[in-house]
C-alpha positions in Angstrom: 0.0 0.0 0.0 2.7 2.5 -0.8 4.0 4.3 -3.8 7.4 2.8 -4.1 8.8 -0.6 -3.7 12.4 0.5 -3.6 14.7 -0.6 -0.8 15.9 1.6 1.9 18.8 3.8 1.1 20.7 1.8 3.7 20.1 -1.3 1.7 17.3 -2.8 3.8 14.9 -4.8 1.6 11.3 -3.7 2.3 9.7 -6.4 4.4 6.6 -5.8 6.5 4.4 -3.2 4.8 3.6 -4.7 1.4 5.0 -3.6 -1.9 1.5 -2.8 -3.3 0.2 0.5 -4.8 -0.8 3.2 -2.4 -4.5 3.0 -1.7 -4.5 6.7 -0.9 -3.0 7.3 -4.3 -6.3 6.1 -5.7 -7.5 9.6 -5.0 -5.2 10.9 -7.7 -7.0 8.8 -10.2 -10.2 10.8 -9.8 -13.0 11.2 -7.3 -14.5 7.9 -6.3 -18.3 7.5 -5.9 -18.8 5.2 -3.0 -21.2 2.4 -3.5 -22.4 -0.2 -1.1 -23.3 -2.6 -3.8 -21.0 -5.6 -4.4 -20.8 -6.2 -8.2 -19.5 -9.8 -8.7 -18.9 -9.4 -12.4 -16.9 -6.1 -11.9 -14.9 -7.6 -9.0 -14.0 -10.7 -10.9 -13.0 -8.8 -14.0 -10.8 -6.5 -11.9 -9.2 -9.5 -10.2 -8.6 -11.2 -13.6 -6.9 -8.1 -14.7 -4.3 -8.4 -11.9 -3.5 -12.0 -13.0 -3.3 -11.0 -16.7 -0.9 -8.1 -15.8 1.6 -10.7 -14.5 0.5 -11.9 -11.1 0.6 -15.8 -11.1 -2.3 -16.1 -8.6 -4.5 -13.6 -6.6 -7.5 -14.2 -4.4 -9.7 -11.9 -2.4 -12.6 -11.6 0.0 -14.8 -8.4 -0.2 -17.6 -7.7 2.2 -20.3 -5.1 2.7 -22.2 -5.8 5.9 -23.7 -9.3 5.6 -22.9 -9.6 1.9 -19.7 -11.2 0.8 -17.9 -11.9 -2.5 -14.9 -14.2 -2.8 -12.9 -14.6 -6.0 -9.7 -16.0 -7.4 -7.7 -15.7 -10.6 -4.7 -17.5 -11.9 -2.6 -20.4 -10.6 -1.2 -21.6 -7.3 1.6 -23.4 -9.0 3.1 -22.1 -12.3 4.7 -25.4 -13.2 1.7 -27.7 -12.6 -1.0 -25.1 -13.5 -3.0 -25.8 -10.3 -5.6 -23.1 -10.0 -5.6 -20.7 -7.0 -8.8 -20.7 -4.9 -10.3 -18.2 -2.4 -9.9 -20.5 0.6 -6.2 -20.9 0.4 -3.9 -20.3 3.4 -1.5 -17.4 3.1 1.5 -16.1 5.0 0.1 -12.6 5.8 3.3 -10.9 7.0 2.9 -7.7 9.0 -0.9 -8.0 9.3 0.4 -10.0 12.3 1.2 -6.7 14.0 -2.5 -5.9 14.4 -3.0 -9.2 16.2 0.0 -8.5 18.5 -1.1 -5.0 19.2 -4.6 -6.2 20.1 -3.1 -8.7 22.5 -1.0 -5.9 24.2 -4.1 -3.7 24.5 -6.0 -6.5 26.2 -3.2 -6.6 28.8 -3.4 -2.8 29.1 -7.1 -3.3 29.9 -6.1 -5.9 32.5 -3.7 -3.3 34.1 -0.7 -5.6 33.5 0.8 -3.3 30.9 1.0 0.5 30.9 1.2 2.1 27.5 3.5 4.9 28.6 5.6 2.9 30.9 9.3 2.3 29.9 10.0 -1.0 28.3 12.9 -1.4 30.7 10.5 -1.7 33.5 9.3 -5.0 32.0 12.4 -6.2 30.0 15.5 -4.7 31.7 17.8 -7.4 30.4 16.7 -7.1 26.8 16.6 -3.3 26.7 19.0 -2.1 29.4 20.2 1.3 30.4 19.0 4.6 29.1 17.2 3.2 26.1 15.1 1.0 28.4 14.1 4.1 30.4 13.3 6.2 27.4 11.5 3.8 25.1 7.9 3.2 26.1 5.4 0.4 25.2 3.5 2.9 23.0 6.7 3.8 21.1 7.2 0.1 20.2 3.6 -0.1 19.0 3.7 2.9 16.8 7.4 2.6 15.6 8.7 5.7 17.3 11.2 3.8 19.5 14.2 4.6 17.3 15.2 1.0 17.2 16.2 0.1 13.6 15.3 -2.9 11.5 17.3 -6.0 12.1 16.8 -7.5 8.7 20.0 -6.3 7.0 21.9 -8.1 9.7 19.9 -11.3 9.6 20.0 -11.3 5.8 23.4 -9.7 5.1 23.6 -10.5 1.4 20.7 -8.1 0.8 22.3 -5.1 2.5 23.8 -3.5 -0.6 20.7 -3.7 -2.7 20.2 -2.2 -5.3 23.9 -2.3 -6.1 24.9 -5.0 -8.7 26.8 -7.0 -6.0 23.7 -7.6 -3.9 22.6 -11.2 -3.9 19.7 -13.2 -2.6 22.0 -15.9 -1.1 20.7 -15.0 2.4 17.2 -16.1 1.5 18.3 -19.6 0.9 20.8 -19.6 3.8 18.0 -18.8 6.2 15.3 -21.0 4.8 15.5 -23.5 7.7 17.4 -21.4 10.2 15.7 -21.1 13.6 16.2 -17.5 15.0 15.5 -16.6 18.6 13.7 -13.3 19.2 16.5 -12.3 21.5 19.2 -12.5 18.9 17.1 -10.6 16.3 16.3 -7.9 18.9 20.0 -7.6 19.7 20.8 -7.1 16.0 18.4 -4.1 16.0 19.6 -2.7 19.3 23.2 -2.9 18.3 22.6 -1.0 15.1 22.7 2.8 14.9 19.3 4.3 16.1 17.0 5.7 13.5 16.1 8.7 15.8 15.5 9.6 19.4 12.7 7.7 21.2 9.4 9.4 20.8 10.5 11.6 18.0 7.9 13.2 15.8 8.3 10.7 12.9 8.8 7.0 13.5 10.6 4.5 11.3 9.0 1.1 10.6 10.9 -1.7 12.3 10.1 -5.4 13.0 12.3 -5.2 16.1 9.6 -3.3 17.9 7.1 -6.1 17.5 9.5 -8.8 18.5 10.0 -6.9 21.8 6.2 -6.7 22.2 6.1 -10.4 21.9 8.6 -10.7 24.7 6.6 -8.3 26.7 3.5 -10.4 26.3 5.4 -13.5 27.4 6.7 -11.6 30.5 3.3 -10.4 31.7 1.2 -13.5 30.8 3.7 -16.2 31.7 3.1 -18.0 28.4 4.7 -17.7 24.9 3.2 -14.7 23.1 2.1 -16.8 20.1 0.1 -19.0 22.5 -1.5 -16.0 24.2 -2.4 -14.4 20.9 -3.8 -17.7 19.6 -6.0 -18.1 22.7 -7.2 -14.5 23.3 -7.2 -12.9 19.9 -7.5 -15.6 17.3 -9.7 -17.7 19.5 -11.8 -14.8 20.6 -12.4 -13.9 17.0 -13.4 -17.4 16.1 -10.9 -17.7 13.3 -10.6 -21.3 12.1 -7.7 -21.0 9.7 -5.3 -18.6 11.4 -2.2 -19.7 13.3 1.5 -19.2 14.0 3.5 -21.9 12.2 5.8 -24.0 14.3 8.0 -25.0 11.4 8.8 -24.3 7.8 5.8 -26.1 6.3 2.2 -24.9 5.7 -0.7 -27.1 6.3 -4.0 -27.1 4.4 -4.6 -25.8 0.9 -2.1 -23.1 -0.1 -0.3 -21.6 -3.0 3.4 -21.7 -4.0 4.9 -18.3 -3.0 7.2 -16.8 -5.6 9.9 -14.3 -4.8 11.3 -12.2 -7.7 13.4 -9.7 -5.7 13.2 -7.0 -8.2 14.3 -9.2 -11.1 17.3 -10.7 -9.3 15.5 -14.1 -9.1 14.4 -14.9 -12.6 12.3 -16.9 -12.9 10.9 -16.2 -9.4 11.7 -18.9 -6.8 9.2 -20.7 -4.5 9.6 -19.8 -0.8 6.4 -21.3 0.5 8.5 -23.6 2.7 10.3 -21.3 5.1 11.0 -21.1 8.8 9.2 -17.9 10.0 11.1 -17.4 13.2 12.8 -14.5 11.4 9.7 -12.4 12.0 7.8 -14.1 14.8 5.2 -11.9 16.5 5.9 -9.2 13.9 4.9 -11.0 10.7 4.7 -14.8 11.0 1.0 -15.5 10.9 -0.8 -17.7 8.4 -4.4 -16.9 7.6 -7.1 -16.7 4.9 -8.7 -13.7 3.4 -12.0 -14.7 4.9 -10.5 -14.9 8.4 -8.8 -11.5 8.0 -12.0 -9.9 7.0 -13.8 -11.4 10.0 -11.0 -10.3 12.3 -11.0 -6.7 11.3 -14.8 -6.6 11.4 -14.8 -7.9 14.9 -12.0 -5.6 16.0 -13.9 -2.5 14.9 -17.1 -3.7 16.4 -15.5 -3.9 19.9 -15.3 -7.7 20.1 -11.5 -8.1 20.4 -10.6 -5.0 22.5 -12.6 -2.4 24.3 -13.7 0.8 22.5 -11.2 2.8 24.6 -8.4 0.5 23.4 -9.5 0.7 19.8 -9.4 4.5 20.1 -5.8 4.3 21.3 -5.0 2.0 18.4 -6.4 4.7 16.0 -4.2 7.5 17.4 -1.7 7.8 14.5 1.7 9.3 14.0 3.8 9.8 10.8 6.0 6.7 10.2 8.6 6.3 7.5 8.2 3.1 5.6 11.1 0.7 5.3 11.9 1.8 1.8 12.5 5.3 3.0 10.2 6.7 0.3 6.9 7.2 2.0 5.4 8.4 5.3 2.2 6.5 6.5 -0.3 7.3 9.2 0.4 4.6 11.8 -1.4 3.9 15.0 -0.9 1.0 17.4 -0.7 -1.9 14.9 -3.1 -0.2 12.5 -2.7 2.0 9.4 -5.1 4.7 8.4 -5.7 5.4 4.7 -7.8 8.3 3.5 -9.4 8.1 0.0 -11.2 11.4 -0.8 -14.7 10.9 -2.0 -14.7 7.3 -0.7 -13.8 7.3 3.0 -11.4 6.5 5.8 -10.0 3.0 5.9 -8.0 1.1 8.5 -6.0 -2.1 8.5 -2.6 -3.4 7.6 -0.6 -5.0 4.8 2.3 -7.4 4.8 4.9 -9.2 2.8 7.2 -12.0 3.4 9.4 -14.0 1.0 7.1 -14.9 -1.8 3.7 -13.7 -0.4 1.9 -10.5 0.2 -1.5 -9.6 1.6 -3.5 -6.6 2.4 -6.6 -6.3 4.6 -8.5 -3.0 5.2 -11.9 -2.0 6.6 -14.0 1.1 6.5 -14.1 3.1 9.7 -17.5 1.7 10.6 -16.3 -1.9 9.9 -18.9 -2.5 7.3 -16.9 -2.5 4.0 -13.9 -4.8 4.1 -11.4 -6.2 1.7 -8.6 -8.7 2.0 -6.4 -9.6 -1.0 -3.6 -12.3 -1.2 -1.0 -12.6 -3.9 1.7 -15.2 -4.6 4.4 -13.1 -6.2 6.4 -10.4 -4.5 8.8 -7.6 -5.6 7.9 -7.9 -9.2 9.2 -4.4 -10.1 12.5 -4.5 -12.0 14.9 -1.6 -11.4 16.1 0.9 -14.0 19.8 1.8 -14.5 19.8 3.9 -11.3 18.4 0.9 -9.2 14.9 2.4 -8.8 12.2 -0.3 -9.2 9.9 0.7 -12.1 6.1 0.7 -12.2 4.6 -2.5 -13.5 1.2 -3.2 -15.1 0.4 -5.2 -11.9 0.5 -2.0 -9.9 -2.2 -0.3 -12.0 -4.3 -3.4 -12.0 -4.1 -3.8 -8.2 -5.1 -0.2 -7.7 -8.1 -0.6 -10.0 -9.2 -3.7 -8.0 -8.8 -1.9 -4.7 -11.0 1.0 -5.9 -13.6 -1.5 -7.3 -13.7 -3.4 -4.0 -13.7 -0.5 -1.5 -15.2 2.4 -3.5 -17.4 0.7 -6.0 -15.7 2.4 -8.9 -12.8 1.7 -11.3 -10.6 4.4 -12.6 -10.8 5.0 -16.3 -7.9 5.4 -18.7 -8.1 9.2 -18.5 -8.4 9.1 -14.7 -5.2 7.1 -14.5 -3.5 9.7 -16.6 -2.0 6.9 -18.7 -2.9 4.3 -21.3 -3.8 0.8 -20.2 -0.9 -1.6 -20.5 -1.4 -4.6 -22.7 -2.4 -7.7 -20.8 0.3 -10.2 -20.2 -0.3 -13.9 -19.6 1.6 -15.8 -17.1 
């Protein structure tokens, strides 16, 4: 949901917020005319356009109140031609952060966690000294802690991207590696801070949410994944959402193809991967139907109290991992404004080979979740900047159809339609 899919100037590959077009950028395509009607033919046509633009497989769940539409287009396996279906399990990346944030807010309601208490009060060994005194729980939740991303240290071969000597060797080296949260957190804490704690603009970092996982374990006495499963996933009645305990996915799922901006050609399947490298920040597996249900229940007050939801919706400006965009970020939630259409909340996420987006209208009535099985499809130009791809425009058109009931025309896009590409 952002304009650019370039890597950070420091060489960090963008992981966490997904490399999809900016929903708010839909406003630039013209004024949307909101509609509560779900038009199955239009939705399927828009989803098919994403596949024909180059996405191997894409599937979605769109809801308006009690009405729902589910669709899929393309293949789950490019070699075998197995079709993708709407019920497939998906690694949903940083959408996990909303679940983790909701679990933390439950403990705030139980008076076991104080939002503005220093993290050092709870985890003095993990975050010692002055940083432990200065960084609060709220700062971890909204990415204003100043703790940088650990990914360039966990995946060192990616650090120099987009230079020609960058390689994807780290992706394969870490496929079955079991990271501990403590070692990943230490990587982030040992790196130069991105700013002072509580600064006016945050910087997105998975290290924050690994620390929140350790905080949950400290105050509940059980692993964070177990607590989130019982009190968030269970409370929402989600039947196909879980934290994986190994590299394999169970149930129907797609292959997950990583292109890494053209460095992996053809894209490589990373559906088998140990997700300890992101843990409580981005490891969840779910379905588009489960995600729609979760956000609907969250905004209806069934997961956390209204006062907690209000805290989650207090946003600050946060710089995305690519260093190119600033987003409105709350406590595990993003806010997206589409003029003429409405205010939307949710999250997006990407891991190796898979990306997902799930958003809901402010009243929780209109909801959309989209899953894709190809990531970082934009090839760079001579300067290393990833270039716009027909997939980007097709996705933006689908998002507008799903959430606003309209599709941008050629003139609204300000560009000619790209020819369809089969995959």
